[in-house]
C-alpha positions, 0 to 999 in steps of 0.5 A: 500500500505504498502507492500514492494517489492524487488528492481530488482537485489538486493535481500537484499533490500526491499522498501515500495511502499507507500514511492515512491509516489511523486518520480521522475521516470527516464528512461534509456534516461531521466525523465518520470514523477512522481509516482502518489498518485493514486498508492494506488489503484493499490497496491501492484504490480504496480505504477501509473506514471504521464507522461507529463505536465499539458496539455499532461499528461497521467497516466500509470501503471508500474509493480514493477518488472520493477524497477531497483533501487531506490535512497531514498535520491534523491527520484528517481525511475530508470526504465531500459526502454526508456521514449517512452516505458513507455509513450506508456504503457497502460493508467491507467484506474480506471474502469479496475481492475489491478487484472483482469488477461487479463489487467495485462497480457497486461501491463506486455507484454508491458514491457517484450520485452527489445529488442526495448529499 
């Protein structure tokens, strides 16, 4: 997971995805959770976000192309989607391969329609 990705809207800025593990994830309407260490399993195109508390936790996939900005000082990843949109994303399932085109399409479709955010 050492590959870098381009921060959306900033062609001159590239971030190492591995450096995002443990970062707080902020949606357009508040905090969602943190980048989970299991993200190394879905590299290089996605992160796994741990949402909710200990009892209601859910891990969801977040395509890197959704990320709007990263503040490396505060260790915060900014996502221009609502908390509900991210939390309602397809659950991360280790048994499904992120490289499976139908699984990836399902995840990407979830984040594509910005009109509901």
